[in-house]
Structure formats: C-alpha cells, structure tokens
C-alpha positions in Angstrom: 18.7 18.4 -6.4 21.2 15.8 -5.4 22.6 13.8 -8.3 21.8 10.0 -8.2 23.5 7.0 -9.6 23.1 3.2 -9.0 26.7 3.1 -7.6 25.9 6.0 -5.2 23.1 4.0 -3.6 25.3 0.9 -3.2 27.9 3.1 -1.4 25.4 4.5 1.1 24.4 0.9 2.1 28.0 0.2 3.1 28.3 3.6 4.8 25.4 2.8 7.1 26.4 -0.9 7.6 23.4 -2.1 5.7 23.4 -5.4 3.8 20.9 -4.1 1.2 18.6 -1.2 0.6 16.0 -1.2 3.4 13.6 1.1 1.6 13.3 -0.5 -1.8 9.8 -0.2 -3.2 9.6 -3.9 -4.1 7.0 -5.9 -2.0 9.5 -8.0 -0.1 7.6 -10.0 2.7 10.8 -10.0 4.8 10.2 -6.3 5.4 6.6 -6.7 6.5 5.8 -4.5 9.5 2.6 -5.8 11.1 1.0 -2.7 12.6 -2.2 -3.4 14.5 -4.1 -2.4 11.4 -2.1 -4.7 9.1 -2.3 -7.6 11.6 -6.1 -7.2 11.7 -6.3 -7.4 7.9 -4.0 -10.4 7.8 -6.1 -12.2 10.3 -9.3 -11.4 8.2 -7.6 -12.9 5.2 -6.4 -16.1 7.1 -9.9 -16.4 8.6 -11.7 -16.1 5.3 -9.4 -18.6 3.6 -9.4 -21.2 6.4 -13.1 -21.0 7.0 -13.7 -21.1 3.2 -15.9 -18.0 3.0 -15.6 -17.8 -0.8 -15.0 -14.1 -1.4 -12.7 -11.7 0.6 -12.2 -8.0 -0.3 -9.4 -5.9 0.9 -9.2 -2.2 0.0 -6.6 0.5 0.8 -5.2 3.7 -0.8 -2.2 3.6 -3.1 1.0 2.7 -1.2 -0.6 1.3 2.0 1.1 -2.0 1.5 -1.6 -4.3 0.0 0.8 -6.1 -2.3 3.4 -6.6 0.4 0.7 -7.9 2.7 -0.3 -10.3 0.0 3.2 -11.6 -0.4 3.4 -12.0 3.4 0.1 -13.9 3.4 1.5 -16.4 0.9 4.5 -17.0 3.2 2.0 -17.8 6.1 0.1 -20.4 4.0 1.3 -24.0 4.1 1.8 -26.3 1.2 -1.8 -27.6 1.4 -3.0 -24.3 0.0 -2.6 -23.9 -3.8 -2.5 -20.3 -4.9 -2.9 -18.4 -8.1 -1.8 -14.7 -8.2 -2.9 -12.2 -10.8 -1.1 -8.8 -10.5 -2.2 -7.4 -13.9 -6.0 -7.8 -14.0 -6.6 -5.7 -17.1 -7.9 -8.8 -18.9 -10.9 -9.9 -20.8 -13.0 -12.7 -19.3 -11.4 -15.4 -21.5 -7.9 -14.0 -20.8 -8.7 -14.1 -17.1 -9.7 -17.8 -17.3 -6.5 -18.6 -19.2 -4.3 -16.8 -16.7 -6.0 -18.5 -13.7 -5.4 -22.0 -15.2 -1.8 -21.1 -16.0 -1.2 -19.9 -12.4 -2.6 -23.1 -11.0 -0.3 -25.0 -13.4 -3.3 -26.6 -15.3 -2.5 -28.0 -18.7 -5.1 -27.3 -21.3 -3.6 -29.1 -24.3 -3.0 -27.9 -27.8 -5.1 -25.4 -29.5 -6.9 -22.3 -28.3 -9.1 -22.9 -25.2 -12.7 -21.9 -24.9 -14.5 -20.7 -21.8 -15.9 -24.2 -21.4 -12.5 -25.8 -21.8 -10.9 -23.6 -19.2 -13.8 -23.9 -16.7 -14.0 -27.7 -17.1 -10.2 -28.0 -16.6 -10.3 -25.7 -13.6 -13.2 -27.6 -12.0 -11.4 -30.9 -12.5 -8.3 -29.5 -10.8 -10.3 -28.1 -7.9 -12.1 -31.3 -7.3 -8.9 -33.3 -7.3 -7.3 -30.7 -5.0 -10.3 -31.0 -2.6 -10.1 -34.8 -2.6 -6.4 -34.5 -1.6 -7.4 -32.4 1.4 -6.0 -29.2 -0.1 -7.4 -25.7 -0.6 -7.2 -23.3 -3.6 -6.9 -19.5 -3.4 -7.1 -17.0 -6.2 -5.7 -13.6 -5.4 -6.3 -10.7 -7.7 -4.3 -7.5 -7.0 -5.4 -4.1 -8.3 -8.9 -5.6 -8.7 -10.4 -2.2 -9.3 -9.0 -2.5 -12.9 -11.1 -5.6 -13.7 -13.6 -5.2 -16.5 -17.3 -5.9 -15.8 -17.0 -9.0 -17.9 -14.0 -10.3 -15.9 -15.9 -9.5 -12.7 -18.9 -11.5 -13.8 -16.5 -14.4 -14.8 -15.1 -14.3 -11.2 -18.6 -14.5 -9.8 -19.2 -17.6 -12.0 -15.9 -19.2 -10.7 -17.3 -18.9 -7.2 -20.0 -21.4 -8.3 -17.4 -24.1 -8.4 -18.3 -25.9 -5.2 -19.3 -29.2 -3.7 -22.6 -29.7 -1.9 -21.1 -28.3 1.3 -18.0 -26.2 0.5 -16.5 -23.7 -1.9 -13.7 -25.2 -4.0 -12.1 -21.8 -4.6 -11.4 -18.9 -2.2 -11.2 -15.6 -4.1 -9.3 -12.6 -2.6 -9.8 -9.2 -4.3 -7.2 -6.5 -3.4 -7.8 -3.0 -4.6 -8.0 0.7 -4.1 -11.1 2.3 -2.5 -12.7 2.5 -6.0 -13.2 -1.2 -5.9 -16.0 -0.9 -3.4 -17.6 1.8 -5.5 -17.4 -0.5 -8.5 -18.9 -3.4 -6.5 -21.8 -1.2 -5.4 -23.0 -0.8 -9.0 -26.3 -2.5 -9.7 -24.8 -4.6 -12.4 -22.5 -6.3 -9.9 -25.0 -6.7 -7.1 -24.8 -10.5 -7.2 -21.1 -10.5 -6.8 -21.1 -7.8 -4.1 -23.6 -9.8 -2.0 -21.3 -12.8 -2.0 -18.4 -10.9 -0.4 -18.8 -11.8 3.3 -15.3 -10.8 4.5 -14.3 -7.1 3.9 -11.5 -5.2 5.5 -9.6 -1.9 4.9 -5.9 -1.3 5.0 -5.2 2.1 6.5 -2.1 4.3 6.8 0.2 4.0 9.8 -0.3 6.1 12.8 2.3 8.6 13.9 3.6 6.3 16.7 3.9 3.4 14.2 6.0 5.2 11.6 9.2 5.1 13.7 8.7 1.4 14.4 8.2 0.8 10.7 11.4 2.6 9.8 13.4 0.8 12.5 11.9 -2.5 11.4 13.1 -2.1 7.9 16.5 -0.9 8.9 17.1 -3.8 11.3 16.1 -6.2 8.6 18.8 -4.9 6.3 21.4 -4.0 8.9 24.4 -5.9 10.2 24.7 -3.4 13.1 23.2 -0.1 12.0 21.7 1.1 15.3 19.2 3.9 15.2 19.9 5.9 12.1 16.8 8.1 12.0 16.2 10.5 15.0 12.8 10.8 16.6 12.3 14.2 15.1 13.2 12.9 11.7 10.6 10.1 12.0 8.0 12.7 13.0 8.9 14.8 9.9 8.6 11.6 7.8 5.1 11.0 9.2 4.0 14.6 8.6 5.1 14.5 4.9 3.9 10.9 4.2 0.7 10.8 6.1 1.8 7.3 7.3 1.7 5.8 3.7 4.4 3.1 3.6 5.4 3.7 0.0 5.9 7.4 0.6 7.8 6.6 3.8 10.1 4.4 1.8 10.8 7.0 -0.8 11.5 9.8 1.8 13.7 7.6 3.9 15.7 6.2 0.9 16.4 9.8 -0.2 17.2 10.8 3.4 19.9 8.1 3.6 21.4 9.2 0.3 21.6 12.8 1.4 23.1 11.9 4.8 25.7 9.8 3.0 26.6 12.7 0.7 27.0 14.9 3.8 29.0 12.3 5.6 26.5 12.1 8.5 25.7 8.8 10.3 22.3 10.1 11.5 19.3 11.3 9.6 17.8 14.3 11.4 14.8 16.5 10.7 16.8 18.8 8.4 17.9 16.0 6.2 14.4 14.6 5.9 13.1 18.1 4.9 15.9 18.2 2.2 14.8 14.7 1.0 11.2 16.0 0.7 12.3 19.0 -1.3 14.3 16.7 -3.6 11.4 14.4 -4.2 9.0 17.3 -4.8 5.5 17.9 -3.6 4.2 14.8 -5.4 5.3 12.8 -2.3 3.3 14.9 0.1 -0.1 13.5 1.0 -3.2 15.6 0.6 -3.3 15.9 4.4 0.3 17.1 4.6 -0.3 19.6 1.7 -3.5 20.8 3.4 -1.7 21.3 6.6 1.0 23.4 4.9 -1.6 25.5 3.1 -3.5 26.1 6.3 -0.3 27.1 8.0 0.5 29.5 5.2 -3.0 31.0 5.3 -2.8 31.4 9.0 0.6 33.2 8.7 -0.8 35.5 6.1 -3.9 36.3 8.2 -1.7 37.0 11.2 0.5 39.3 9.2 -2.5 41.2 7.8 -4.0 41.5 11.3 -0.7 42.9 12.6 -0.5 45.4 9.7 -4.1 46.5 10.4 -3.3 46.8 14.1 -0.2 48.9 13.4 -2.1 51.1 11.0 -4.9 51.5 13.6 -2.4 52.5 16.3 -0.7 54.9 13.8 -4.1 56.6 13.1 -4.9 56.9 16.7 -1.5 58.2 17.6 -1.7 60.8 14.8 -5.2 61.9 16.0 -4.1 62.4 19.6 -0.9 64.3 18.8 -2.0 66.3 15.8 -0.1 69.6 15.8 -2.1 72.6 17.1 -4.5 70.5 18.9 
C-alpha cells in the first residue's frame, strides 16, 4: 500500500497543475455536477419551495451527493429565502426546536426555553418573514436518524401557516430507510403531507467521465484530460457511479500516478488505487460482478477438465492394448 502524508497530497496537486484537491470529500457546491438525475431532483426542490408545497422528501443511497446538492440548492436561492440547516438530526423534540430557532437566528431570551416558548418565537418570526415577502425553508439532512418524537414535532411545525399558505417549507434529505420510516403507521399523518418526493440515483457510465472532468476542470489551471477513457470506465465499474466512491478512487489514482511520475491516470493505476483502498470501496454491484466472473471462470475450468478426462477415457478405450 502506498504511504500517504498531507504534504504528499499537496505535491500531487502542483504536479498536475491543480489549484486544489478536486476530489475532496467535502460537499463543496462549486464542484456540483448536474447530471440529468441531479438536475431533476434540484428542479423538484426548487418547485416545492417556490410553490410552497410544505413538505419535500429526497432520498438517495450513501454517497450519491445529497449534501452537496443541498449546498448547491442554497446557492441557487436568493436573499428572500431564509434557511435553517440541520446536519445532525439525532435530537430530541425539544432539542430540535432549539436548533431550528438558533439556525433562523431567533433570540429566545434568558432561561431554558419550553416547547411553547420555541414554537411561539418561531411562529412570530415566520409571520414577520411572510409579511416582508420572504420565505422560510428548514432543511434536515440524514433525516432517517430523526427520532419519532422529532418527526412528530416536525409535523406540528408544518401547521404554522396562514389561512392560505404554509409559512415554513420543510425539506427532508435521507437514505432510502427514510421512506421505510415514514411508511410506519405511527407516522402516517406526516407521510401523507409529503407531496413532493424524489430519489437521487447513482451516475450512469456515460456520466462518470463527465463528472471526473468537471471536478478536475474546476480545480485546474490547465490540467487537460488526466484520466483516460479506459480509466473512467474502470472507476465506474468499481464505484457503481456513486460520487463519494468516485472521489476516493480518483484521489488515490492521482496520488499513485504522481508517485510513478505519470501525467495520465490509466486503467492500471485505477486498479492499483482500488486495491489500495480495499474492497470496502467496491459497490455491491461491482462485487457481485467480480464474484460472478470468478464463478464463471471456475465453472469453465471444471468443464474443461471434465472434457479432457472424457477424451482421455475415450482415447484409452479405443486404443487399449490387445484390442
């Protein structure tokens, strides 16, 4: 396995004429690649917020780019939209209310707030915000980690409304388990209020190369095409099109190419990167494909052995001495 140090990474950026690491795992909206699928989800989010639909739910597997898309969404909203973001939803119902008010910059005053204190303060803020012609959006990432009590509190927050409009738009971002959670009978009332639902899927094979080149061009002074087409195909096979896995493989590939003094990342280097990272970075699909290939090779070998043994038996029967 290739040794790694922070200085080593900084050196490879200079080697490839990069201004920064293009495959960092932080959700930087500058690196957002709007595939057709990601653009569709973004449009659903903008539609739900602008049309004041109340609840919006976005699901996607780990690493598909939900948090990055969320950051990009914020950059697309103008100043008339006040936002509150919660990235650690493992909170009780009272902690959730406290965090929401803090995110909106609402002052509660001295002493420990109660549910009524927080809700009244939030309602006053939302009414003033509405009177000023503004909107308010609450975004909760990793929403599958919300407790049932917090989920119920979120449903109650959706009751903050005028006679004609919702005062608060609520976006729930989570892994596929979120939909399973919402389907529970105890959360039926909340589930029925979600009118905009969308799913963020992995990138297709043709999109992986564009994704890689988009990130490199964002971080490059004049890097050109660093990853070969074959290398991009190998990245897709190993990552299954999951952006987080793509980033990890490509980052390691650049490091290995730098260590080998190579300006291009080819298929062999990508395979070396995958070996370095270990099978934990292979998707179930990629792992299944490898297993099926191995099983097929074993079956072919057994068939060949049986065929040879059969020919040997037949040859021995035909040419037995004294026959």
